C-alpha positions as CSV (number, residue, x, y, z in Angstrom):
1,M,69.9,91.4,57.4
2,K,70.0,88.6,54.8
3,K,73.3,87.1,54.0
4,L,74.6,88.2,50.6
5,F,76.2,84.9,49.6
6,G,77.7,86.2,46.3
7,L,79.5,89.3,47.7
8,A,82.7,87.6,48.8
9,T,83.1,85.8,45.5
10,A,82.2,88.9,43.4
11,T,84.7,91.0,45.4
12,A,87.4,88.4,45.1
13,L,86.9,88.5,41.3
14,L,87.2,92.2,41.3
15,L,90.5,91.9,43.2
16,G,91.9,89.6,40.5
17,T,91.4,86.4,42.4
18,T,89.1,83.4,42.1
19,A,86.9,82.2,44.9
20,P,89.3,80.5,47.3
21,S,89.2,77.0,48.6
22,F,89.3,77.7,52.4
23,A,92.1,76.0,54.4
24,A,92.6,75.9,58.1
25,D,95.0,78.9,57.8
26,T,92.7,81.4,56.1
27,L,92.3,85.0,57.5
28,A,89.7,87.5,56.3
29,L,90.6,91.2,55.8
30,V,87.5,93.4,55.3
31,V,88.7,96.9,54.2
32,S,86.5,100.1,54.4
33,T,87.4,101.0,50.7
34,L,89.9,100.0,48.1
35,N,89.1,103.3,46.2
36,N,91.8,105.0,48.3
37,P,95.6,104.5,47.9
38,F,96.2,104.3,51.6
39,F,94.0,101.3,52.1
40,V,95.3,99.6,49.0
41,T,98.8,99.9,50.5
42,L,97.4,98.6,53.8
43,K,96.0,95.6,52.0
44,E,99.3,95.0,50.2
45,G,101.2,95.0,53.5
46,A,98.8,92.5,55.0
47,E,99.0,90.3,51.9
48,G,102.8,90.3,52.0
49,K,103.0,89.3,55.6
50,A,100.3,86.7,55.2
51,S,102.2,85.1,52.4
52,E,105.4,85.2,54.5
53,L,103.7,83.5,57.5
54,G,101.9,80.9,55.4
55,Y,98.3,82.2,55.6
56,E,95.8,82.6,52.9
57,L,94.2,86.0,53.0
58,L,90.8,86.7,51.7
59,V,90.3,90.5,51.1
60,L,86.9,92.1,50.8
61,D,86.0,95.7,50.0
62,S,83.2,97.3,52.0
63,Q,83.0,100.3,49.5
64,N,82.5,102.7,52.4
65,D,79.1,101.1,53.1
66,P,78.4,99.7,56.6
67,A,75.6,97.4,55.1
68,K,78.1,95.9,52.6
69,E,80.6,95.6,55.4
70,L,78.2,93.6,57.6
71,A,77.2,91.4,54.6
72,A,80.8,90.7,53.8
73,V,81.6,89.8,57.4
74,E,78.6,87.5,57.7
75,D,79.6,85.8,54.4
76,V,83.2,85.0,55.5
77,L,82.0,83.9,58.9
78,N,80.1,81.1,57.1
79,K,83.4,79.9,55.7
80,D,86.4,78.5,57.6
81,V,88.2,81.7,58.5
82,K,90.2,81.6,61.7
83,L,90.4,85.3,62.4
84,L,88.8,88.6,61.1
85,L,91.0,91.6,60.4
86,I,88.7,94.6,59.8
87,N,89.3,98.3,58.9
88,P,85.8,99.7,59.8
89,T,83.8,102.0,57.6
90,D,82.3,103.5,60.8
91,S,83.4,102.9,64.4
92,D,79.8,102.7,65.6
93,A,78.3,100.8,62.7
94,V,81.0,98.1,62.8
95,R,79.7,96.9,66.1
96,S,77.2,94.6,64.5
97,A,79.8,93.0,62.3
98,I,82.2,92.5,65.2
99,R,79.4,91.0,67.4
100,A,78.6,88.6,64.5
101,A,82.2,87.4,64.7
102,N,82.0,87.2,68.5
103,R,79.0,84.9,68.2
104,K,81.0,82.6,65.9
105,D,84.1,82.7,68.3
106,V,86.2,84.2,65.5
107,P,88.8,86.6,67.0
108,V,88.8,90.2,65.7
109,V,91.6,92.6,65.1
110,T,90.8,96.2,64.0
111,L,93.2,98.1,61.7
112,D,93.6,101.9,61.4
113,R,90.1,102.7,62.7
114,G,88.8,101.4,66.0
115,A,85.4,100.0,67.0
116,S,83.1,101.5,69.7
117,G,81.6,98.1,70.6
118,G,82.0,94.3,70.3
119,D,84.9,92.2,71.6
120,V,88.1,93.2,69.8
121,V,91.3,91.3,70.8
122,S,93.7,94.0,69.5
123,H,93.8,97.3,67.6
124,V,96.6,98.2,65.3
125,A,96.8,101.9,64.3
126,S,98.8,105.1,64.3
127,D,98.3,107.6,67.1
128,N,95.9,109.9,65.2
129,I,95.6,112.4,68.1
130,Q,99.3,112.9,68.1
131,G,99.3,113.2,64.3
132,G,96.6,115.9,64.5
133,M,98.6,117.8,67.1
134,A,101.7,117.6,64.9
135,A,99.7,119.2,62.0
136,A,98.5,122.0,64.3
137,Q,102.0,122.7,65.6
138,L,103.4,122.8,62.0
139,I,100.7,125.3,60.9
140,A,101.1,127.4,64.1
141,E,104.8,127.7,63.5
142,A,104.3,128.6,59.8
143,L,101.7,131.3,60.7
144,G,103.5,132.7,63.7
145,G,100.7,131.5,66.0
146,K,97.9,133.6,64.5
147,G,95.7,133.4,61.4
148,K,92.7,131.7,60.0
149,V,92.5,128.0,59.1
150,V,90.1,125.5,57.6
151,E,89.6,121.9,58.8
152,L,88.4,119.3,56.3
153,Q,87.0,116.4,58.3
154,G,86.9,112.7,57.4
155,V,84.0,110.3,57.5
156,P,81.8,111.2,60.6
157,G,81.8,108.3,63.1
158,T,85.2,107.0,62.3
159,S,87.8,106.9,65.0
160,A,90.4,108.3,62.6
161,A,88.4,111.4,61.9
162,R,87.5,111.9,65.5
163,D,91.0,111.5,66.8
164,R,92.8,113.5,64.1
165,G,90.2,116.3,64.7
166,E,90.7,116.1,68.4
167,G,94.5,116.4,68.2
168,F,94.3,119.2,65.7
169,N,91.8,121.3,67.7
170,K,93.9,120.7,70.9
171,G,96.9,122.1,69.1
172,I,95.1,125.0,67.6
173,D,93.4,125.9,70.9
174,A,96.8,126.7,72.4
175,T,97.3,129.5,69.8
176,D,95.6,132.6,68.6
177,I,94.6,130.8,65.3
178,E,90.9,130.8,64.4
179,I,89.3,127.8,62.7
180,V,86.9,129.6,60.3
181,A,85.4,126.5,58.8
182,S,85.3,122.8,59.7
183,Q,83.4,120.6,57.3
184,T,83.3,117.0,56.3
185,A,84.5,115.8,52.9
186,D,84.4,112.1,53.8
187,F,88.1,111.4,53.1
188,D,87.3,111.8,49.4
189,R,89.4,113.8,46.9
190,T,86.4,115.0,44.8
191,K,84.4,116.0,47.9
192,G,87.5,117.8,49.2
193,L,87.6,119.8,46.0
194,N,83.9,120.7,46.1
195,V,83.8,121.5,49.8
196,M,86.9,123.6,49.6
197,E,85.5,125.6,46.6
198,N,82.5,126.5,48.7
199,I,84.6,127.5,51.7
200,L,86.8,129.7,49.5
201,Q,83.7,131.5,48.2
202,A,82.5,132.0,51.8
203,Q,85.8,132.9,53.5
204,P,87.8,135.8,52.2
205,E,90.7,135.1,54.6
206,I,92.2,131.7,54.8
207,D,95.9,131.1,55.7
208,A,96.0,127.3,56.0
209,V,94.0,124.1,55.6
210,F,94.4,120.9,57.5
211,A,92.7,117.9,55.9
212,H,92.2,114.7,57.8
213,N,93.6,112.7,54.9
214,D,95.7,113.3,51.8
215,E,92.9,112.6,49.4
216,M,90.9,115.6,50.7
217,A,94.1,117.7,50.9
218,L,94.8,117.0,47.2
219,G,91.2,118.0,46.3
220,A,91.6,121.2,48.4
221,I,94.8,122.0,46.5
222,K,93.0,121.8,43.2
223,A,90.3,124.2,44.5
224,I,92.9,126.6,45.8
225,E,94.8,126.6,42.6
226,G,91.6,127.5,40.8
227,S,91.1,130.4,43.1
228,K,94.6,131.8,42.5
229,R,95.0,132.2,46.3
230,E,98.1,131.3,48.3
231,I,97.1,128.9,51.1
232,M,99.1,126.4,53.0
233,V,97.8,122.8,53.0
234,V,98.7,120.0,55.4
235,G,97.4,116.4,54.8
236,F,97.5,113.1,56.6
237,D,98.5,109.6,55.6
238,G,101.7,110.0,53.5
239,T,100.3,108.5,50.3
240,D,102.5,108.6,47.1
241,D,100.5,111.4,45.5
242,A,100.8,113.5,48.7
243,V,104.5,112.9,49.0
244,A,104.9,114.0,45.4
245,A,102.8,117.1,46.1
246,V,105.1,118.0,49.1
247,K,108.2,117.6,46.9
248,D,106.8,119.9,44.2
249,G,105.7,122.4,46.8
250,S,101.9,122.3,46.3
251,M,101.4,120.7,49.7
252,A,103.2,122.0,52.7
253,A,103.4,118.6,54.6
254,T,101.7,115.3,55.2
255,V,101.6,113.4,58.5
256,A,102.7,110.1,57.2
257,Q,101.1,106.9,58.4
258,Q,102.9,103.7,57.5
259,A,99.9,101.9,55.8
260,A,101.8,98.8,54.8
261,M,103.2,98.4,58.3
262,I,99.6,98.6,59.8
263,G,98.6,95.8,57.5
264,A,101.6,93.7,58.2
265,L,101.4,94.2,62.0
266,G,97.8,93.3,61.8
267,V,98.6,89.9,60.3
268,E,101.5,89.4,62.8
269,T,99.1,90.1,65.6
270,A,96.6,87.6,64.1
271,D,99.4,85.0,63.9
272,K,100.2,85.4,67.6
273,I,96.5,85.2,68.6
274,L,96.0,82.0,66.7
275,K,99.2,80.5,68.3
276,G,97.8,81.4,71.8
277,E,100.3,84.1,72.5
278,S,99.4,87.3,74.4
279,V,99.0,90.5,72.3
280,P,98.6,94.1,73.5
281,D,95.1,95.7,73.3
282,Y,96.7,98.4,71.1
283,T,99.8,98.4,68.9
284,P,100.8,101.9,67.9
285,V,102.5,102.4,64.5
286,P,104.9,105.3,64.3
287,L,104.1,108.5,62.4
288,Q,106.4,110.7,60.3
289,L,106.0,114.3,59.3
290,I,107.0,114.7,55.7
291,R,107.8,118.2,54.5
292,K,109.9,119.8,51.8
């Protein structure tokens, strides 16, 4: 793939910065999308910690496109970045970007979503399997262990979608609850609305919905409100909009990740790597169940 030289500069301008003059202490952060409040908060956490530790942080937006992700990584690797922090668009597709960094001897730390290949020094993320199980347990308690539920899946191929789904299905399998529909809505609010509208038309009985992230959950709530049906919705991430929805009663709960902490711990991990200190392969970030 050709290197898209202008991508980093264009993205930096979109983020309200000018093309940086690279110093010896520059880190790159490539984020899957900044059209999602969770990843904006993750970016802000990373920026705050980078400033505190004296690093310049270049942030690039992959716009949920693996090709743009690879081009962004190739671009920053031609500059004097000391370490690559990456939140993958897809756990499989990101292998090419990570291997490009490996060839340049640039250490890689993955954030929130893991990678299925390439040499990654450390991974910083919530325990998504545990979070999915917590959502299943909450729904099972509310429904008395029986009923019909819908699962709205995240972007196929991402470790977050895979692990949240795995945990949720493990939890549901231990009950008499039936999953009547399980469809992807790509972690997107509008797609969550559209997919949920179709499911509501096809399924006359639905007691609860688990969405792999809050954006899809909020979209599903809009669809449910339009149908005039009473259906419990549980999301995942703990974004500001979701917490507000829990407080006003339109969402039952959200499994809250600490996005800012993921970003900050990612930069702390990068700092240790660059100082030659040992770091764990995986740094778990605590989850919190937010309910009214």
